[in-house]
One Martini backbone bead per residue (centre of mass of N, CA, C, O) as a GRO file, in nm:
protein
   32
    1UNK     BB    1  -0.966  -1.611  -0.152
    2UNK     BB    2  -0.937  -1.285  -0.150
    3UNK     BB    3  -1.149  -1.007  -0.201
    4UNK     BB    4  -1.096  -0.697  -0.376
    5UNK     BB    5  -1.338  -0.439  -0.333
    6UNK     BB    6  -1.137  -0.237  -0.261
    7UNK     BB    7  -0.951   0.029  -0.288
    8UNK     BB    8  -0.605   0.050  -0.398
    9UNK     BB    9  -0.327   0.238  -0.284
   10UNK     BB   10  -0.015   0.296  -0.455
   11UNK     BB   11   0.294   0.415  -0.305
   12UNK     BB   12   0.615   0.534  -0.423
   13UNK     BB   13   0.902   0.599  -0.241
   14UNK     BB   14   1.213   0.738  -0.331
   15UNK     BB   15   1.342   0.821  -0.060
   16UNK     BB   16   1.287   0.543   0.115
   17UNK     BB   17   1.211   0.282  -0.049
   18UNK     BB   18   0.893   0.248  -0.017
   19UNK     BB   19   0.580   0.073   0.012
   20UNK     BB   20   0.257   0.220   0.005
   21UNK     BB   21  -0.043   0.075   0.141
   22UNK     BB   22  -0.388   0.162   0.091
   23UNK     BB   23  -0.648   0.002   0.299
   24UNK     BB   24  -0.917   0.105   0.444
   25UNK     BB   25  -0.728   0.329   0.600
   26UNK     BB   26  -0.476   0.154   0.581
   27UNK     BB   27  -0.119   0.152   0.656
   28UNK     BB   28   0.146  -0.005   0.465
   29UNK     BB   29   0.494  -0.073   0.504
   30UNK     BB   30   0.729  -0.180   0.244
   31UNK     BB   31   1.033  -0.281   0.237
   32UNK     BB   32   1.285  -0.286  -0.044
   0.00000   0.00000   0.00000
């Protein structure tokens, strides 16, 4: 199991309906 020692910022965009997760400077968009 990976340990999340870095801060994770989760932003939900109501316009696009996607969840943007920013971890260690990387941005991942998850369509919902």
